[in-house]
C-alpha positions as CSV (number, residue, x, y, z in Angstrom):
1,M,0.0,0.1,0.0
2,I,0.8,3.3,-0.7
3,R,1.1,6.1,1.9
4,H,-0.7,9.6,1.0
5,D,0.7,11.9,3.5
6,P,-1.1,15.2,3.0
7,A,0.3,17.9,1.9
8,V,0.0,21.2,0.4
9,L,1.4,23.8,-2.0
10,V,0.6,27.5,-1.1
11,L,1.2,30.3,-3.2
12,E,1.6,34.3,-2.1
13,D,-1.4,35.2,-4.2
14,G,-3.6,32.5,-1.8
15,T,-4.0,30.0,-3.9
16,R,-3.6,26.4,-2.3
17,Y,-3.0,23.3,-3.9
18,P,-3.3,20.2,-2.0
19,G,-2.0,16.9,-2.6
20,H,0.6,14.5,-1.1
21,A,3.2,14.5,0.7
22,Y,6.6,13.6,-1.7
23,G,10.0,13.3,-0.5
24,A,10.8,14.6,3.3
25,R,7.9,15.6,5.4
26,G,8.1,19.5,6.9
27,R,8.3,23.1,5.1
28,T,9.8,24.6,2.6
29,L,9.7,28.0,1.4
30,G,11.2,29.4,-2.6
31,E,10.4,30.8,-5.7
32,A,7.6,28.9,-7.3
33,V,9.1,28.4,-10.6
34,F,8.3,25.5,-13.7
35,A,10.8,23.3,-15.6
36,T,9.5,22.0,-18.8
37,G,12.0,19.2,-19.8
38,M,10.8,15.7,-20.5
39,T,14.0,14.3,-19.3
40,G,16.5,14.8,-17.0
41,Y,15.0,15.6,-13.5
42,Q,18.0,14.3,-11.9
43,E,20.4,17.1,-13.6
44,T,17.8,19.8,-12.8
45,L,17.7,18.6,-9.3
46,T,21.4,19.1,-8.8
47,D,21.8,22.2,-11.1
48,P,22.9,25.0,-8.2
49,S,20.5,27.7,-10.6
50,Y,17.6,26.1,-8.7
51,A,19.0,27.1,-5.3
52,G,16.0,29.1,-3.4
53,Q,13.7,27.8,-5.7
54,I,10.6,25.4,-5.2
55,V,10.9,23.7,-9.0
56,V,7.1,22.3,-10.7
57,Q,7.9,19.6,-13.1
58,T,5.5,19.9,-16.2
59,A,6.2,16.5,-17.4
60,P,3.8,14.7,-15.6
61,H,5.6,11.3,-14.7
62,I,8.7,11.8,-12.8
63,G,11.1,9.0,-11.2
64,N,11.0,6.1,-13.4
65,T,14.8,5.9,-13.7
66,G,15.5,6.5,-10.0
67,M,18.6,8.2,-9.3
68,N,22.3,7.1,-10.3
69,D,25.8,8.2,-9.5
70,E,27.0,9.3,-12.8
71,D,24.2,12.3,-13.9
72,P,24.7,14.5,-10.8
73,E,25.7,18.4,-12.4
74,S,27.0,19.1,-8.7
75,R,27.7,17.9,-5.4
76,R,23.7,18.0,-4.4
77,I,20.6,18.6,-4.5
78,W,20.0,22.4,-4.4
79,V,16.2,22.9,-5.0
80,A,13.9,24.3,-2.2
81,G,11.2,22.2,-2.8
82,Y,10.1,20.0,-5.7
83,V,6.5,19.2,-7.0
84,V,5.5,16.5,-9.4
85,R,2.4,15.3,-10.7
86,D,2.4,11.5,-11.0
87,P,5.6,9.8,-9.1
88,S,6.6,6.6,-10.8
89,R,6.2,4.1,-8.2
90,V,9.1,1.6,-9.4
91,V,12.4,2.2,-11.1
92,S,13.3,0.9,-14.3
93,N,16.9,1.7,-14.9
94,F,20.0,-0.5,-15.4
95,R,21.9,2.5,-13.8
96,A,19.3,3.4,-11.0
97,K,20.8,3.0,-7.8
98,R,18.1,4.2,-5.3
99,S,14.4,5.9,-6.0
100,L,13.9,9.6,-6.6
101,D,11.8,9.6,-3.2
102,D,14.3,8.0,-1.3
103,E,17.1,10.2,-2.5
104,L,14.5,13.7,-1.4
105,V,13.7,11.9,1.6
106,D,17.5,11.6,2.5
107,T,18.7,14.6,1.6
108,G,15.7,16.9,3.4
109,I,13.9,17.9,0.4
110,V,10.2,18.5,1.0
111,G,8.4,18.0,-2.0
112,I,4.4,17.2,-3.0
113,S,2.8,15.3,-5.9
114,G,-0.6,14.2,-7.0
115,I,-1.6,17.7,-7.7
116,D,-2.2,19.3,-11.0
117,T,0.8,21.1,-12.3
118,R,-0.8,22.0,-15.5
119,A,-3.2,24.1,-13.5
120,L,-0.2,25.2,-11.5
121,T,2.0,26.0,-14.3
122,R,-0.6,28.1,-16.3
123,R,-0.9,29.9,-13.2
124,L,2.3,30.9,-13.0
125,R,2.7,31.9,-16.5
126,D,-0.6,34.1,-16.0
127,A,0.3,35.7,-12.7
128,G,4.5,35.2,-12.7
129,S,6.8,33.3,-10.9
130,M,6.0,34.0,-7.1
131,R,6.8,32.8,-3.7
132,A,5.5,29.6,-2.5
133,A,5.8,27.1,0.4
134,I,5.0,23.3,0.5
135,F,3.6,22.1,4.0
136,S,3.3,18.4,4.9
137,G,3.5,16.5,8.0
138,V,2.3,18.6,11.6
139,D,3.1,21.7,8.9
140,A,-0.1,20.4,6.8
141,E,-1.7,21.0,9.8
142,L,-1.6,24.4,10.2
143,D,-4.7,26.7,9.4
144,A,-4.9,28.3,5.6
145,D,-4.1,31.6,7.2
146,A,-1.2,30.7,9.1
147,Q,0.2,29.5,6.0
148,L,-0.2,32.6,3.7
149,A,1.4,34.3,6.6
150,I,4.1,32.6,6.1
151,V,4.9,32.3,2.6
152,R,4.2,36.4,2.2
153,E,6.8,36.9,5.1
154,A,9.7,34.9,3.1
155,P,12.0,37.1,0.9
156,K,11.4,37.9,-2.9
157,M,13.8,36.4,-5.4
158,A,14.7,39.9,-6.8
159,G,17.3,41.7,-4.7
160,Q,18.9,38.1,-3.6
161,N,22.4,36.9,-3.7
162,L,22.8,33.5,-3.6
163,S,26.2,32.8,-5.1
164,A,28.1,32.4,-1.8
165,E,25.9,29.4,-1.2
166,V,26.4,27.1,-4.4
167,S,30.3,28.6,-4.6
168,V,32.7,26.0,-3.8
169,E,34.7,27.1,-0.6
170,A,38.4,26.6,-2.1
171,A,39.8,26.1,-5.6
172,A,39.4,22.9,-7.4
173,V,41.4,22.1,-10.6
174,T,40.7,19.3,-13.3
175,P,43.4,18.7,-15.7
176,A,42.9,19.6,-19.5
177,Q,42.5,16.9,-21.8
178,G,44.5,16.5,-25.0
179,E,46.7,19.4,-26.2
180,R,46.9,21.6,-23.2
181,L,46.2,25.3,-23.9
182,G,46.5,26.9,-20.5
183,N,45.0,27.9,-17.4
184,L,41.2,28.8,-17.5
185,A,40.1,31.2,-14.3
186,V,36.1,29.9,-14.0
187,L,34.1,32.0,-11.4
188,D,31.8,29.5,-9.6
189,L,28.6,31.0,-9.4
190,G,26.9,28.0,-9.7
191,I,28.7,25.8,-12.1
192,K,27.6,22.4,-13.6
193,Q,30.0,19.3,-14.1
194,S,29.4,19.1,-17.8
195,T,30.2,23.2,-18.0
196,V,33.5,21.6,-16.5
197,D,33.9,18.8,-18.4
198,N,33.6,20.7,-21.6
199,L,35.7,23.2,-20.9
200,A,38.6,20.5,-19.9
201,A,37.8,18.7,-23.2
202,R,39.1,21.7,-25.5
203,G,42.5,21.8,-23.9
204,F,41.7,24.2,-20.5
205,E,43.7,23.3,-17.1
206,V,39.9,24.5,-15.5
207,H,40.9,26.5,-12.1
208,V,37.3,26.5,-10.6
209,L,37.8,29.2,-8.1
210,P,35.3,30.9,-5.1
211,Q,32.6,33.5,-5.9
212,S,35.0,35.5,-3.3
213,V,38.2,35.8,-5.4
214,S,39.9,38.8,-6.1
215,L,41.0,40.0,-9.4
216,D,44.8,39.7,-8.0
217,E,43.8,36.0,-6.9
218,V,42.6,35.5,-10.4
219,L,45.2,36.7,-12.0
220,A,47.5,34.7,-9.8
221,I,47.2,31.6,-11.4
222,D,48.4,32.7,-14.9
223,P,45.3,32.6,-16.6
224,V,44.7,32.6,-20.2
225,A,41.0,33.2,-19.7
226,A,38.5,33.7,-17.7
227,F,35.0,32.1,-17.6
228,Y,31.6,33.2,-15.2
229,S,29.3,30.0,-14.8
230,N,25.5,30.0,-14.4
231,G,23.9,30.4,-11.2
232,P,21.1,31.7,-8.5
233,G,20.0,34.8,-7.6
234,D,19.7,38.7,-8.9
235,P,22.5,39.9,-11.2
236,A,21.7,43.5,-10.1
237,A,22.5,42.0,-6.2
238,S,26.4,41.0,-7.7
239,D,27.9,44.5,-7.9
240,G,31.3,42.5,-6.3
241,H,31.0,39.8,-9.4
242,V,30.7,42.7,-12.2
243,E,33.5,44.7,-10.1
244,L,36.2,41.4,-10.7
245,L,34.9,41.2,-14.4
246,R,35.5,44.8,-15.3
247,G,38.8,44.2,-13.8
248,V,39.0,40.7,-15.9
249,L,37.8,42.8,-19.0
250,D,40.7,45.8,-18.6
251,A,43.4,43.3,-18.1
252,G,42.4,42.0,-21.4
253,L,41.7,38.7,-20.8
254,P,39.2,36.8,-23.2
255,F,36.2,36.1,-21.4
256,F,33.2,33.6,-21.9
257,G,30.0,33.6,-19.7
258,I,26.7,31.3,-19.7
259,C,23.2,32.4,-17.9
260,F,24.7,34.4,-14.8
261,G,27.7,34.9,-16.5
262,N,25.9,36.4,-19.4
263,Q,24.2,39.0,-17.4
264,L,27.1,40.1,-15.5
265,L,28.9,40.8,-18.8
266,G,25.8,42.7,-19.6
267,R,26.3,44.8,-16.2
268,A,29.9,44.7,-16.6
269,L,29.8,46.2,-20.3
270,G,26.8,48.7,-19.0
271,Y,23.8,47.5,-19.7
272,G,20.7,46.9,-16.7
273,T,18.9,43.8,-16.1
274,Y,15.2,42.7,-15.3
275,K,13.2,40.0,-14.0
276,L,11.5,38.1,-16.2
277,P,7.6,37.1,-15.6
278,F,8.3,33.9,-15.4
279,G,11.7,32.7,-16.8
280,H,12.8,30.2,-19.3
281,R,13.7,26.9,-17.4
282,G,13.6,23.7,-19.9
283,I,15.6,22.2,-22.5
284,N,13.1,23.2,-25.7
285,Q,13.7,27.1,-25.7
286,P,14.2,28.0,-29.7
287,V,16.7,30.8,-29.9
288,L,18.3,32.6,-33.3
289,D,21.8,33.2,-34.1
290,K,22.0,36.3,-35.8
291,A,24.9,35.8,-37.3
292,T,23.9,32.7,-38.8
293,G,20.0,33.0,-39.1
294,K,20.0,29.6,-37.3
295,V,17.7,28.3,-34.7
296,E,18.8,26.6,-31.9
297,I,17.1,24.6,-29.6
298,T,18.8,25.0,-26.4
299,A,18.4,24.6,-22.4
300,H,17.5,27.3,-19.9
301,N,17.1,28.1,-16.1
302,H,17.2,31.7,-15.6
303,G,14.4,34.5,-14.2
304,F,16.5,37.6,-15.1
305,A,17.7,38.9,-18.5
306,V,20.0,41.6,-20.2
307,D,18.3,44.8,-21.2
308,A,20.2,45.5,-24.4
309,P,19.2,47.0,-27.9
310,L,18.1,44.0,-30.2
311,D,18.2,45.8,-33.8
312,A,21.8,47.7,-34.0
313,P,25.3,47.2,-32.4
314,S,25.3,49.9,-29.6
315,E,28.0,51.6,-27.4
316,S,29.3,50.1,-24.1
317,P,28.4,52.4,-21.7
318,N,31.2,51.3,-19.6
319,G,33.7,52.2,-22.5
320,Y,34.3,48.5,-23.8
321,G,33.8,49.7,-27.4
322,K,30.8,48.5,-29.7
323,V,28.4,45.4,-28.3
324,E,25.8,43.3,-30.1
325,V,23.2,41.1,-29.1
326,S,24.1,38.0,-30.9
327,H,21.2,35.7,-30.0
328,I,17.8,36.8,-29.4
329,G,14.9,34.4,-27.7
330,L,12.4,33.7,-30.4
331,N,9.3,33.0,-27.7
332,D,9.3,36.7,-26.0
333,Q,12.2,38.5,-28.2
334,V,14.9,38.4,-24.7
335,V,18.6,38.6,-25.1
336,E,20.1,35.6,-25.5
337,G,24.1,36.2,-26.0
338,L,26.3,39.3,-25.9
339,N,29.2,39.7,-28.3
340,A,31.9,42.4,-27.9
341,L,33.1,44.0,-31.2
342,D,36.0,45.5,-29.9
343,I,37.6,43.1,-26.9
344,P,37.3,39.5,-27.0
345,A,34.4,38.8,-24.8
346,F,30.8,37.3,-25.6
347,S,28.6,35.6,-23.8
348,V,25.0,33.7,-24.0
349,Q,22.1,33.3,-21.6
350,Y,21.4,29.5,-22.1
351,H,23.5,26.5,-21.4
352,P,25.5,25.4,-24.3
353,E,26.7,22.2,-21.9
354,A,23.3,21.4,-21.9
355,A,22.9,17.7,-19.7
356,A,21.0,16.5,-20.9
357,G,20.1,18.1,-23.8
358,P,19.8,19.2,-26.4
359,H,23.2,20.0,-28.1
360,D,22.8,22.4,-30.6
361,A,24.6,25.1,-28.9
362,N,27.4,23.1,-27.7
363,Y,30.1,24.8,-30.5
364,L,30.1,27.4,-28.4
365,F,33.1,26.2,-26.1
366,D,34.8,25.5,-29.4
367,K,34.3,29.1,-30.0
368,F,35.8,29.8,-26.9
369,R,38.5,27.8,-27.4
370,D,39.4,29.5,-30.7
371,M,39.4,33.2,-29.6
372,V,41.6,32.3,-26.9
373,V,44.3,30.7,-29.5
374,A,43.5,33.8,-32.2
375,H,44.2,36.1,-29.3
376,Q,47.5,34.2,-27.6
377,S,48.5,34.5,-31.3
378,K,48.1,38.1,-31.3
379,K,50.0,38.7,-27.9
380,A,53.0,36.7,-29.4
381,K,52.9,38.9,-32.9
382,N,53.0,42.0,-30.7
């Protein structure tokens, strides 16, 4: 017999979704967001960019392949809470080591199942992402007014700097594969293992650095380039990372940023950022590459975006020359990439490592390598 303990998801607008306790019992708070991937729930759960968020899976059946030891994107599960419609009652995969339910219990992740996730997703699309809480166990017995008050007392995502929660505490080095290109300074703002693997495969000795490092500490490893990772939080609350990046650009180092790194490059160049109504989270987002006219299907996980002119190159407000928006999201015309025309720096809003897919944008790691090689060649001639 399956035990169905009561649970409820409460949104800050007062909407309630009663269901069944899933994973650990208790109370959890966060920003309710939805992810549209049909596969890759283990990668979603272990993506540090989801820190502080209660993730709603739009795919109805979750957990059928269990959890394994090969696919985690980081050292732990980061979601604040987990919402699914129909959790699998059995695990059917030869690589599975344990069930998803057991993993959620063991790691203390409070979830809820048995709710209409389609209705919840439509609510978030209409009203935007909002604060929420899951209550189960003894917390499910609190009256509705008390539960709503708890939700409304929680901090909003806007204005939060979460980098310190997800970043490594000490530098970690991954050796280069094949012909060694040089040391790469990677600021860990919530990096995924697939990103590290892709960079190492291009010949970089990848130095994953804590988010608190100084410019002197970055330059001390004698890097050939710098990289900013994905991560959670509001880019407007990361002034220190912006100043560090400006120091990197002023030092003439080639730069590549993804997701949060794209937003921080935008700020370093002098553009603003803003919060999207419900963000982009999933592995099926169409993005136009303006240079080629090709449409890439890409993986996203972000709730903020860069505010920059879409139609033509503009002058960097902070004095870094001309900057063009290189990629545009076709669903809502959001800036999906920046390309600095006068310095060696570019970024994209999506995830080119894309575990568990798609791989349309994986070539961007090659583009980064080629940019660094060209920069080194130019320096040698001078």
